[in-house]
Biotite code that builds the C-alpha atoms (Angstrom):
import biotite.structure as struc

atoms = struc.array([
    struc.Atom([8.116, 1.834, 11.771], chain_id="A", res_id=1, res_name="MET", atom_name="CA", element="C"),
    struc.Atom([8.202, 5.220, 10.365], chain_id="A", res_id=2, res_name="LYS", atom_name="CA", element="C"),
    struc.Atom([6.066, 7.542, 8.823], chain_id="A", res_id=3, res_name="THR", atom_name="CA", element="C"),
    struc.Atom([6.726, 8.710, 5.582], chain_id="A", res_id=4, res_name="ILE", atom_name="CA", element="C"),
    struc.Atom([4.672, 11.206, 4.446], chain_id="A", res_id=5, res_name="ALA", atom_name="CA", element="C"),
    struc.Atom([0.822, 12.775, 5.819], chain_id="A", res_id=6, res_name="HIS", atom_name="CA", element="C"),
    struc.Atom([-2.481, 12.843, 3.532], chain_id="A", res_id=7, res_name="ILE", atom_name="CA", element="C"),
    struc.Atom([-3.446, 16.557, 2.974], chain_id="A", res_id=8, res_name="GLU", atom_name="CA", element="C"),
    struc.Atom([-7.754, 17.169, 2.087], chain_id="A", res_id=9, res_name="ASN", atom_name="CA", element="C"),
    struc.Atom([-11.091, 18.574, 3.147], chain_id="A", res_id=10, res_name="ASP", atom_name="CA", element="C"),
    struc.Atom([-11.929, 16.137, 5.608], chain_id="A", res_id=11, res_name="LEU", atom_name="CA", element="C"),
    struc.Atom([-11.189, 17.402, 9.179], chain_id="A", res_id=12, res_name="GLN", atom_name="CA", element="C"),
    struc.Atom([-12.772, 14.839, 11.339], chain_id="A", res_id=13, res_name="THR", atom_name="CA", element="C"),
    struc.Atom([-13.126, 10.804, 10.692], chain_id="A", res_id=14, res_name="LYS", atom_name="CA", element="C"),
    struc.Atom([-16.987, 11.355, 10.918], chain_id="A", res_id=15, res_name="PHE", atom_name="CA", element="C"),
    struc.Atom([-18.021, 11.897, 6.928], chain_id="A", res_id=16, res_name="GLY", atom_name="CA", element="C"),
    struc.Atom([-14.706, 9.635, 5.215], chain_id="A", res_id=17, res_name="VAL", atom_name="CA", element="C"),
    struc.Atom([-16.019, 7.078, 3.051], chain_id="A", res_id=18, res_name="PRO", atom_name="CA", element="C"),
    struc.Atom([-15.966, 4.021, 4.226], chain_id="A", res_id=19, res_name="ARG", atom_name="CA", element="C"),
    struc.Atom([-13.997, 2.494, 1.936], chain_id="A", res_id=20, res_name="GLN", atom_name="CA", element="C"),
    struc.Atom([-11.128, 4.221, -0.970], chain_id="A", res_id=21, res_name="SER", atom_name="CA", element="C"),
    struc.Atom([-12.649, 4.855, -4.583], chain_id="A", res_id=22, res_name="GLY", atom_name="CA", element="C"),
    struc.Atom([-16.559, 5.116, -2.796], chain_id="A", res_id=23, res_name="ILE", atom_name="CA", element="C"),
    struc.Atom([-15.870, 8.880, -3.916], chain_id="A", res_id=24, res_name="VAL", atom_name="CA", element="C"),
    struc.Atom([-13.452, 9.376, -6.440], chain_id="A", res_id=25, res_name="ASN", atom_name="CA", element="C"),
    struc.Atom([-13.475, 13.174, -7.025], chain_id="A", res_id=26, res_name="GLU", atom_name="CA", element="C"),
    struc.Atom([-12.426, 13.560, -3.956], chain_id="A", res_id=27, res_name="LEU", atom_name="CA", element="C"),
    struc.Atom([-8.298, 14.501, -4.410], chain_id="A", res_id=28, res_name="GLU", atom_name="CA", element="C"),
    struc.Atom([-5.726, 14.526, -1.750], chain_id="A", res_id=29, res_name="SER", atom_name="CA", element="C"),
    struc.Atom([-2.189, 15.368, -1.486], chain_id="A", res_id=30, res_name="ARG", atom_name="CA", element="C"),
    struc.Atom([0.699, 12.911, -0.332], chain_id="A", res_id=31, res_name="ILE", atom_name="CA", element="C"),
    struc.Atom([3.072, 15.299, 1.443], chain_id="A", res_id=32, res_name="VAL", atom_name="CA", element="C"),
    struc.Atom([6.264, 13.567, 2.264], chain_id="A", res_id=33, res_name="PHE", atom_name="CA", element="C"),
    struc.Atom([8.127, 13.907, 5.349], chain_id="A", res_id=34, res_name="GLU", atom_name="CA", element="C"),
    struc.Atom([11.277, 16.267, 5.272], chain_id="A", res_id=35, res_name="PRO", atom_name="CA", element="C"),
    struc.Atom([13.477, 13.044, 5.127], chain_id="A", res_id=36, res_name="GLU", atom_name="CA", element="C"),
    struc.Atom([11.925, 10.976, 2.275], chain_id="A", res_id=37, res_name="TYR", atom_name="CA", element="C"),
    struc.Atom([11.083, 14.451, -0.093], chain_id="A", res_id=38, res_name="ARG", atom_name="CA", element="C"),
    struc.Atom([13.490, 12.520, -3.036], chain_id="A", res_id=39, res_name="ASN", atom_name="CA", element="C"),
    struc.Atom([12.013, 12.597, -5.992], chain_id="A", res_id=40, res_name="SER", atom_name="CA", element="C"),
    struc.Atom([14.437, 9.234, -7.073], chain_id="A", res_id=41, res_name="GLU", atom_name="CA", element="C"),
    struc.Atom([12.322, 7.408, -4.665], chain_id="A", res_id=42, res_name="ALA", atom_name="CA", element="C"),
    struc.Atom([9.294, 8.220, -7.313], chain_id="A", res_id=43, res_name="LEU", atom_name="CA", element="C"),
    struc.Atom([11.032, 7.238, -10.083], chain_id="A", res_id=44, res_name="ARG", atom_name="CA", element="C"),
    struc.Atom([9.354, 4.737, -12.606], chain_id="A", res_id=45, res_name="GLY", atom_name="CA", element="C"),
    struc.Atom([6.009, 5.684, -10.686], chain_id="A", res_id=46, res_name="LEU", atom_name="CA", element="C"),
    struc.Atom([4.666, 7.686, -13.451], chain_id="A", res_id=47, res_name="GLU", atom_name="CA", element="C"),
    struc.Atom([4.461, 4.217, -15.294], chain_id="A", res_id=48, res_name="GLY", atom_name="CA", element="C"),
    struc.Atom([0.721, 3.309, -12.473], chain_id="A", res_id=49, res_name="PHE", atom_name="CA", element="C"),
    struc.Atom([-2.273, 3.883, -12.933], chain_id="A", res_id=50, res_name="SER", atom_name="CA", element="C"),
    struc.Atom([-3.354, 3.197, -8.726], chain_id="A", res_id=51, res_name="HIS", atom_name="CA", element="C"),
    struc.Atom([-1.440, 2.914, -5.817], chain_id="A", res_id=52, res_name="LEU", atom_name="CA", element="C"),
    struc.Atom([-1.680, 0.981, -2.389], chain_id="A", res_id=53, res_name="TRP", atom_name="CA", element="C"),
    struc.Atom([-1.088, 3.411, 0.841], chain_id="A", res_id=54, res_name="LEU", atom_name="CA", element="C"),
    struc.Atom([-0.556, 1.595, 4.100], chain_id="A", res_id=55, res_name="LEU", atom_name="CA", element="C"),
    struc.Atom([-1.092, 4.056, 6.841], chain_id="A", res_id=56, res_name="TRP", atom_name="CA", element="C"),
    struc.Atom([-2.004, 5.190, 11.012], chain_id="A", res_id=57, res_name="ASP", atom_name="CA", element="C"),
    struc.Atom([-5.400, 4.524, 11.900], chain_id="A", res_id=58, res_name="PHE", atom_name="CA", element="C"),
    struc.Atom([-4.017, 7.628, 14.102], chain_id="A", res_id=59, res_name="SER", atom_name="CA", element="C"),
    struc.Atom([-7.335, 8.351, 15.677], chain_id="A", res_id=60, res_name="GLU", atom_name="CA", element="C"),
    struc.Atom([-8.437, 4.902, 16.670], chain_id="A", res_id=61, res_name="ALA", atom_name="CA", element="C"),
    struc.Atom([-5.099, 3.318, 19.050], chain_id="A", res_id=62, res_name="HIS", atom_name="CA", element="C"),
    struc.Atom([-5.909, 1.532, 21.837], chain_id="A", res_id=63, res_name="ARG", atom_name="CA", element="C"),
    struc.Atom([-3.906, 0.127, 24.309], chain_id="A", res_id=64, res_name="GLU", atom_name="CA", element="C"),
    struc.Atom([-5.999, -3.309, 24.583], chain_id="A", res_id=65, res_name="GLU", atom_name="CA", element="C"),
    struc.Atom([-7.939, -5.284, 21.553], chain_id="A", res_id=66, res_name="TRP", atom_name="CA", element="C"),
    struc.Atom([-11.165, -7.109, 21.373], chain_id="A", res_id=67, res_name="SER", atom_name="CA", element="C"),
    struc.Atom([-11.359, -10.058, 19.029], chain_id="A", res_id=68, res_name="PRO", atom_name="CA", element="C"),
    struc.Atom([-14.754, -9.175, 18.075], chain_id="A", res_id=69, res_name="THR", atom_name="CA", element="C"),
    struc.Atom([-16.204, -5.775, 16.879], chain_id="A", res_id=70, res_name="VAL", atom_name="CA", element="C"),
    struc.Atom([-19.465, -4.952, 15.654], chain_id="A", res_id=71, res_name="ARG", atom_name="CA", element="C"),
    struc.Atom([-19.390, -3.923, 12.047], chain_id="A", res_id=72, res_name="PRO", atom_name="CA", element="C"),
    struc.Atom([-21.644, -1.085, 11.325], chain_id="A", res_id=73, res_name="PRO", atom_name="CA", element="C"),
    struc.Atom([-22.920, -2.485, 8.226], chain_id="A", res_id=74, res_name="ARG", atom_name="CA", element="C"),
    struc.Atom([-24.332, -5.103, 10.010], chain_id="A", res_id=75, res_name="LEU", atom_name="CA", element="C"),
    struc.Atom([-26.452, -2.581, 12.483], chain_id="A", res_id=76, res_name="GLY", atom_name="CA", element="C"),
    struc.Atom([-23.911, -2.547, 15.190], chain_id="A", res_id=77, res_name="GLY", atom_name="CA", element="C"),
    struc.Atom([-25.481, -4.869, 16.851], chain_id="A", res_id=78, res_name="ASN", atom_name="CA", element="C"),
    struc.Atom([-23.811, -8.394, 15.257], chain_id="A", res_id=79, res_name="GLN", atom_name="CA", element="C"),
    struc.Atom([-20.034, -9.291, 16.098], chain_id="A", res_id=80, res_name="ARG", atom_name="CA", element="C"),
    struc.Atom([-17.363, -10.642, 13.784], chain_id="A", res_id=81, res_name="MET", atom_name="CA", element="C"),
    struc.Atom([-13.855, -11.752, 13.898], chain_id="A", res_id=82, res_name="GLY", atom_name="CA", element="C"),
    struc.Atom([-11.760, -8.305, 14.459], chain_id="A", res_id=83, res_name="VAL", atom_name="CA", element="C"),
    struc.Atom([-9.879, -10.214, 11.500], chain_id="A", res_id=84, res_name="PHE", atom_name="CA", element="C"),
    struc.Atom([-13.460, -10.359, 9.298], chain_id="A", res_id=85, res_name="ALA", atom_name="CA", element="C"),
    struc.Atom([-13.581, -6.723, 9.408], chain_id="A", res_id=86, res_name="THR", atom_name="CA", element="C"),
    struc.Atom([-11.829, -3.285, 8.737], chain_id="A", res_id=87, res_name="ARG", atom_name="CA", element="C"),
    struc.Atom([-12.379, -2.491, 11.935], chain_id="A", res_id=88, res_name="SER", atom_name="CA", element="C"),
    struc.Atom([-9.922, 0.571, 12.633], chain_id="A", res_id=89, res_name="PRO", atom_name="CA", element="C"),
    struc.Atom([-9.466, -0.997, 16.306], chain_id="A", res_id=90, res_name="PHE", atom_name="CA", element="C"),
    struc.Atom([-7.341, -4.166, 15.814], chain_id="A", res_id=91, res_name="ARG", atom_name="CA", element="C"),
    struc.Atom([-3.902, -4.832, 17.148], chain_id="A", res_id=92, res_name="PRO", atom_name="CA", element="C"),
    struc.Atom([-2.085, -3.245, 15.048], chain_id="A", res_id=93, res_name="ASN", atom_name="CA", element="C"),
    struc.Atom([-4.178, 0.092, 13.481], chain_id="A", res_id=94, res_name="PRO", atom_name="CA", element="C"),
    struc.Atom([-3.035, -0.363, 10.301], chain_id="A", res_id=95, res_name="ILE", atom_name="CA", element="C"),
    struc.Atom([-5.217, 0.912, 6.981], chain_id="A", res_id=96, res_name="GLY", atom_name="CA", element="C"),
    struc.Atom([-4.897, -0.575, 3.858], chain_id="A", res_id=97, res_name="LEU", atom_name="CA", element="C"),
    struc.Atom([-6.397, 1.749, 1.170], chain_id="A", res_id=98, res_name="SER", atom_name="CA", element="C"),
    struc.Atom([-6.434, 1.557, -2.766], chain_id="A", res_id=99, res_name="SER", atom_name="CA", element="C"),
    struc.Atom([-6.157, 4.698, -5.098], chain_id="A", res_id=100, res_name="VAL", atom_name="CA", element="C"),
    struc.Atom([-5.666, 6.413, -8.201], chain_id="A", res_id=101, res_name="ARG", atom_name="CA", element="C"),
    struc.Atom([-3.002, 8.704, -9.219], chain_id="A", res_id=102, res_name="ILE", atom_name="CA", element="C"),
    struc.Atom([-4.150, 11.967, -10.802], chain_id="A", res_id=103, res_name="LYS", atom_name="CA", element="C"),
    struc.Atom([-0.417, 13.663, -11.113], chain_id="A", res_id=104, res_name="GLU", atom_name="CA", element="C"),
    struc.Atom([3.212, 13.415, -9.880], chain_id="A", res_id=105, res_name="ILE", atom_name="CA", element="C"),
    struc.Atom([4.824, 16.420, -8.876], chain_id="A", res_id=106, res_name="GLN", atom_name="CA", element="C"),
    struc.Atom([8.078, 16.057, -8.892], chain_id="A", res_id=107, res_name="PRO", atom_name="CA", element="C"),
    struc.Atom([9.128, 19.602, -7.217], chain_id="A", res_id=108, res_name="SER", atom_name="CA", element="C"),
    struc.Atom([7.140, 21.959, -5.240], chain_id="A", res_id=109, res_name="THR", atom_name="CA", element="C"),
    struc.Atom([7.648, 23.666, -1.856], chain_id="A", res_id=110, res_name="THR", atom_name="CA", element="C"),
    struc.Atom([7.415, 20.521, -0.078], chain_id="A", res_id=111, res_name="ASN", atom_name="CA", element="C"),
    struc.Atom([9.541, 18.421, -2.293], chain_id="A", res_id=112, res_name="GLY", atom_name="CA", element="C"),
    struc.Atom([7.706, 15.545, -4.681], chain_id="A", res_id=113, res_name="PRO", atom_name="CA", element="C"),
    struc.Atom([4.346, 15.743, -4.066], chain_id="A", res_id=114, res_name="VAL", atom_name="CA", element="C"),
    struc.Atom([1.705, 13.334, -5.305], chain_id="A", res_id=115, res_name="ILE", atom_name="CA", element="C"),
    struc.Atom([-2.418, 13.931, -5.941], chain_id="A", res_id=116, res_name="ILE", atom_name="CA", element="C"),
    struc.Atom([-4.378, 11.136, -5.684], chain_id="A", res_id=117, res_name="VAL", atom_name="CA", element="C"),
    struc.Atom([-8.153, 10.349, -5.700], chain_id="A", res_id=118, res_name="GLU", atom_name="CA", element="C"),
    struc.Atom([-10.283, 8.224, -3.942], chain_id="A", res_id=119, res_name="GLY", atom_name="CA", element="C"),
    struc.Atom([-8.651, 7.971, -0.160], chain_id="A", res_id=120, res_name="ALA", atom_name="CA", element="C"),
    struc.Atom([-10.927, 7.475, 2.284], chain_id="A", res_id=121, res_name="ASP", atom_name="CA", element="C"),
    struc.Atom([-8.147, 8.795, 5.120], chain_id="A", res_id=122, res_name="LEU", atom_name="CA", element="C"),
    struc.Atom([-8.954, 12.141, 6.623], chain_id="A", res_id=123, res_name="MET", atom_name="CA", element="C"),
    struc.Atom([-6.825, 15.344, 6.612], chain_id="A", res_id=124, res_name="ASN", atom_name="CA", element="C"),
    struc.Atom([-3.051, 14.510, 8.547], chain_id="A", res_id=125, res_name="GLY", atom_name="CA", element="C"),
    struc.Atom([-3.254, 10.478, 8.640], chain_id="A", res_id=126, res_name="THR", atom_name="CA", element="C"),
    struc.Atom([0.518, 9.508, 8.718], chain_id="A", res_id=127, res_name="PRO", atom_name="CA", element="C"),
    struc.Atom([1.435, 6.801, 5.931], chain_id="A", res_id=128, res_name="ILE", atom_name="CA", element="C"),
    struc.Atom([3.604, 4.864, 6.705], chain_id="A", res_id=129, res_name="TRP", atom_name="CA", element="C"),
    struc.Atom([4.374, 3.087, 3.113], chain_id="A", res_id=130, res_name="ASP", atom_name="CA", element="C"),
    struc.Atom([3.187, 3.323, -0.899], chain_id="A", res_id=131, res_name="ILE", atom_name="CA", element="C"),
    struc.Atom([3.521, 0.376, -3.180], chain_id="A", res_id=132, res_name="LYS", atom_name="CA", element="C"),
    struc.Atom([2.448, 0.079, -6.704], chain_id="A", res_id=133, res_name="PRO", atom_name="CA", element="C"),
    struc.Atom([-1.090, -1.285, -7.743], chain_id="A", res_id=134, res_name="TYR", atom_name="CA", element="C"),
    struc.Atom([-0.827, -4.574, -9.890], chain_id="A", res_id=135, res_name="LEU", atom_name="CA", element="C"),
    struc.Atom([-3.692, -5.072, -11.896], chain_id="A", res_id=136, res_name="PRO", atom_name="CA", element="C"),
    struc.Atom([-2.428, -9.001, -13.015], chain_id="A", res_id=137, res_name="PHE", atom_name="CA", element="C"),
    struc.Atom([-1.963, -9.745, -9.097], chain_id="A", res_id=138, res_name="THR", atom_name="CA", element="C"),
    struc.Atom([-4.057, -7.548, -7.067], chain_id="A", res_id=139, res_name="ASP", atom_name="CA", element="C"),
    struc.Atom([-7.343, -8.161, -8.454], chain_id="A", res_id=140, res_name="SER", atom_name="CA", element="C"),
    struc.Atom([-9.002, -10.528, -8.435], chain_id="A", res_id=141, res_name="HIS", atom_name="CA", element="C"),
    struc.Atom([-12.532, -10.446, -9.906], chain_id="A", res_id=142, res_name="PRO", atom_name="CA", element="C"),
    struc.Atom([-13.774, -14.285, -8.656], chain_id="A", res_id=143, res_name="ASP", atom_name="CA", element="C"),
    struc.Atom([-13.172, -12.938, -4.678], chain_id="A", res_id=144, res_name="ALA", atom_name="CA", element="C"),
    struc.Atom([-15.763, -13.459, -2.440], chain_id="A", res_id=145, res_name="LYS", atom_name="CA", element="C"),
    struc.Atom([-16.991, -10.915, 0.503], chain_id="A", res_id=146, res_name="GLY", atom_name="CA", element="C"),
    struc.Atom([-18.229, -12.427, 3.061], chain_id="A", res_id=147, res_name="GLY", atom_name="CA", element="C"),
    struc.Atom([-21.165, -11.219, 5.136], chain_id="A", res_id=148, res_name="PHE", atom_name="CA", element="C"),
    struc.Atom([-20.277, -7.780, 2.961], chain_id="A", res_id=149, res_name="THR", atom_name="CA", element="C"),
    struc.Atom([-22.168, -9.188, -0.314], chain_id="A", res_id=150, res_name="ASP", atom_name="CA", element="C"),
    struc.Atom([-25.667, -8.718, 1.498], chain_id="A", res_id=151, res_name="GLU", atom_name="CA", element="C"),
    struc.Atom([-24.853, -5.449, 2.693], chain_id="A", res_id=152, res_name="THR", atom_name="CA", element="C"),
    struc.Atom([-22.941, -3.087, 0.278], chain_id="A", res_id=153, res_name="ASN", atom_name="CA", element="C"),
    struc.Atom([-25.821, -2.447, -2.150], chain_id="A", res_id=154, res_name="ILE", atom_name="CA", element="C"),
    struc.Atom([-27.611, 0.693, -0.944], chain_id="A", res_id=155, res_name="GLN", atom_name="CA", element="C"),
    struc.Atom([-28.779, 2.973, -3.563], chain_id="A", res_id=156, res_name="ALA", atom_name="CA", element="C"),
    struc.Atom([-27.234, 6.810, -3.682], chain_id="A", res_id=157, res_name="PRO", atom_name="CA", element="C"),
    struc.Atom([-29.651, 9.339, -1.391], chain_id="A", res_id=158, res_name="LEU", atom_name="CA", element="C"),
    struc.Atom([-30.530, 12.121, -2.790], chain_id="A", res_id=159, res_name="GLU", atom_name="CA", element="C"),
    struc.Atom([-28.570, 15.249, -1.594], chain_id="A", res_id=160, res_name="VAL", atom_name="CA", element="C"),
    struc.Atom([-30.632, 18.662, -1.224], chain_id="A", res_id=161, res_name="GLN", atom_name="CA", element="C"),
    struc.Atom([-28.268, 21.947, -1.398], chain_id="A", res_id=162, res_name="LEU", atom_name="CA", element="C"),
    struc.Atom([-29.199, 25.248, -1.570], chain_id="A", res_id=163, res_name="SER", atom_name="CA", element="C"),
    struc.Atom([-27.737, 27.909, -3.462], chain_id="A", res_id=164, res_name="GLU", atom_name="CA", element="C"),
    struc.Atom([-26.166, 30.049, -0.674], chain_id="A", res_id=165, res_name="GLU", atom_name="CA", element="C"),
    struc.Atom([-24.273, 26.661, 0.504], chain_id="A", res_id=166, res_name="ILE", atom_name="CA", element="C"),
    struc.Atom([-22.980, 25.693, -3.040], chain_id="A", res_id=167, res_name="ILE", atom_name="CA", element="C"),
    struc.Atom([-21.695, 28.962, -3.118], chain_id="A", res_id=168, res_name="LYS", atom_name="CA", element="C"),
    struc.Atom([-19.078, 28.566, -0.429], chain_id="A", res_id=169, res_name="ARG", atom_name="CA", element="C"),
    struc.Atom([-17.883, 26.078, -2.307], chain_id="A", res_id=170, res_name="PHE", atom_name="CA", element="C"),
    struc.Atom([-16.118, 24.819, -5.783], chain_id="A", res_id=171, res_name="SER", atom_name="CA", element="C"),
    struc.Atom([-17.470, 23.039, -8.603], chain_id="A", res_id=172, res_name="ASP", atom_name="CA", element="C"),
    struc.Atom([-14.833, 19.994, -7.355], chain_id="A", res_id=173, res_name="GLN", atom_name="CA", element="C"),
    struc.Atom([-16.085, 20.631, -3.468], chain_id="A", res_id=174, res_name="GLN", atom_name="CA", element="C"),
    struc.Atom([-19.581, 20.677, -4.250], chain_id="A", res_id=175, res_name="ILE", atom_name="CA", element="C"),
    struc.Atom([-19.448, 16.834, -6.180], chain_id="A", res_id=176, res_name="GLY", atom_name="CA", element="C"),
    struc.Atom([-17.474, 15.813, -3.856], chain_id="A", res_id=177, res_name="VAL", atom_name="CA", element="C"),
    struc.Atom([-19.400, 16.911, -0.839], chain_id="A", res_id=178, res_name="LEU", atom_name="CA", element="C"),
    struc.Atom([-22.619, 15.636, -2.641], chain_id="A", res_id=179, res_name="ARG", atom_name="CA", element="C"),
    struc.Atom([-20.986, 11.918, -2.948], chain_id="A", res_id=180, res_name="ASN", atom_name="CA", element="C"),
    struc.Atom([-19.997, 12.049, 0.250], chain_id="A", res_id=181, res_name="ILE", atom_name="CA", element="C"),
    struc.Atom([-23.463, 12.416, 1.170], chain_id="A", res_id=182, res_name="LEU", atom_name="CA", element="C"),
    struc.Atom([-24.969, 10.660, -0.661], chain_id="A", res_id=183, res_name="ALA", atom_name="CA", element="C"),
    struc.Atom([-22.854, 7.657, 0.628], chain_id="A", res_id=184, res_name="SER", atom_name="CA", element="C"),
    struc.Atom([-25.302, 8.289, 3.696], chain_id="A", res_id=185, res_name="ASP", atom_name="CA", element="C"),
    struc.Atom([-22.300, 8.921, 6.285], chain_id="A", res_id=186, res_name="PRO", atom_name="CA", element="C"),
    struc.Atom([-23.920, 8.130, 9.674], chain_id="A", res_id=187, res_name="ARG", atom_name="CA", element="C"),
    struc.Atom([-23.370, 4.378, 11.129], chain_id="A", res_id=188, res_name="PRO", atom_name="CA", element="C"),
    struc.Atom([-26.055, 1.923, 9.621], chain_id="A", res_id=189, res_name="ARG", atom_name="CA", element="C"),
    struc.Atom([-27.991, 1.663, 12.628], chain_id="A", res_id=190, res_name="TYR", atom_name="CA", element="C"),
    struc.Atom([-29.175, 5.208, 12.964], chain_id="A", res_id=191, res_name="HIS", atom_name="CA", element="C"),
    struc.Atom([-32.623, 5.732, 11.326], chain_id="A", res_id=192, res_name="ASP", atom_name="CA", element="C"),
    struc.Atom([-33.861, 8.992, 13.133], chain_id="A", res_id=193, res_name="ASN", atom_name="CA", element="C"),
    struc.Atom([-34.777, 11.743, 10.988], chain_id="A", res_id=194, res_name="PRO", atom_name="CA", element="C"),
    struc.Atom([-34.805, 14.465, 13.133], chain_id="A", res_id=195, res_name="GLU", atom_name="CA", element="C"),
    struc.Atom([-31.240, 13.870, 14.236], chain_id="A", res_id=196, res_name="ARG", atom_name="CA", element="C"),
    struc.Atom([-29.099, 16.384, 12.870], chain_id="A", res_id=197, res_name="ILE", atom_name="CA", element="C"),
    struc.Atom([-25.102, 15.044, 12.194], chain_id="A", res_id=198, res_name="TYR", atom_name="CA", element="C"),
    struc.Atom([-22.677, 17.316, 10.992], chain_id="A", res_id=199, res_name="GLY", atom_name="CA", element="C"),
    struc.Atom([-19.067, 16.798, 8.713], chain_id="A", res_id=200, res_name="ILE", atom_name="CA", element="C"),
    struc.Atom([-16.114, 19.255, 8.817], chain_id="A", res_id=201, res_name="GLU", atom_name="CA", element="C"),
    struc.Atom([-15.503, 19.824, 5.003], chain_id="A", res_id=202, res_name="PHE", atom_name="CA", element="C"),
    struc.Atom([-13.322, 22.004, 3.061], chain_id="A", res_id=203, res_name="ALA", atom_name="CA", element="C"),
    struc.Atom([-13.268, 24.731, 6.321], chain_id="A", res_id=204, res_name="GLY", atom_name="CA", element="C"),
    struc.Atom([-16.995, 24.411, 6.972], chain_id="A", res_id=205, res_name="GLU", atom_name="CA", element="C"),
    struc.Atom([-18.856, 22.514, 9.603], chain_id="A", res_id=206, res_name="ASP", atom_name="CA", element="C"),
    struc.Atom([-21.786, 20.766, 7.345], chain_id="A", res_id=207, res_name="ILE", atom_name="CA", element="C"),
    struc.Atom([-25.141, 20.335, 9.255], chain_id="A", res_id=208, res_name="LYS", atom_name="CA", element="C"),
    struc.Atom([-27.984, 18.180, 7.948], chain_id="A", res_id=209, res_name="PHE", atom_name="CA", element="C"),
    struc.Atom([-30.537, 15.855, 8.336], chain_id="A", res_id=210, res_name="LYS", atom_name="CA", element="C"),
    struc.Atom([-31.521, 12.302, 6.492], chain_id="A", res_id=211, res_name="ILE", atom_name="CA", element="C"),
    struc.Atom([-35.061, 11.770, 5.954], chain_id="A", res_id=212, res_name="ASN", atom_name="CA", element="C"),
    struc.Atom([-35.897, 8.371, 3.970], chain_id="A", res_id=213, res_name="GLU", atom_name="CA", element="C"),
    struc.Atom([-33.789, 8.695, 0.873], chain_id="A", res_id=214, res_name="ASN", atom_name="CA", element="C"),
    struc.Atom([-32.803, 12.441, 1.484], chain_id="A", res_id=215, res_name="LYS", atom_name="CA", element="C"),
    struc.Atom([-30.257, 14.124, 2.832], chain_id="A", res_id=216, res_name="VAL", atom_name="CA", element="C"),
    struc.Atom([-30.976, 17.785, 3.806], chain_id="A", res_id=217, res_name="ILE", atom_name="CA", element="C"),
    struc.Atom([-28.436, 20.602, 4.217], chain_id="A", res_id=218, res_name="VAL", atom_name="CA", element="C"),
    struc.Atom([-29.440, 22.578, 7.310], chain_id="A", res_id=219, res_name="LEU", atom_name="CA", element="C"),
])
């Protein structure tokens, strides 16, 4: 497998990255191709599509050995499921799959052609192995079942409290992204300590926060 591109965005660490693509649609990312693949001809026709599939490397989750079962965080971290019944990054082959929306295609930049996408669940620097167009007539299945996630996927957004001092550090677009990341509760589902302080690196800042019931308090 060859790395054809990498992602650039404001998410510097694994903690805080949306659990799935499309959860924080306001999050913009740049797909920057490796020098060998900076050829605009490779993107010919892509402007006719609205969404992409990204196949990428769970580069921060490489392991020499694999386990047939994992503990999905959405089940509280204490119930095991088969690795192939989950989207755990700890797999025999650490391949990620994400659906993202194309915002803009920039055919000629100092880094060659660049694709701006929305809603990615990849941290900054993640290697991308392939890009494929999303086909709505075959890739969408409205009658699909979600297994154990059907019972655990419903969660009301949390209320996020940000001071004016913190808000001034970011652009309006970044504040919208930060609010949605925090509102979706980035903690493991089995964490419920209102005094515990968490931190995520976002847009060059180290964000410290607590969560008490349905409120996120940014410290």
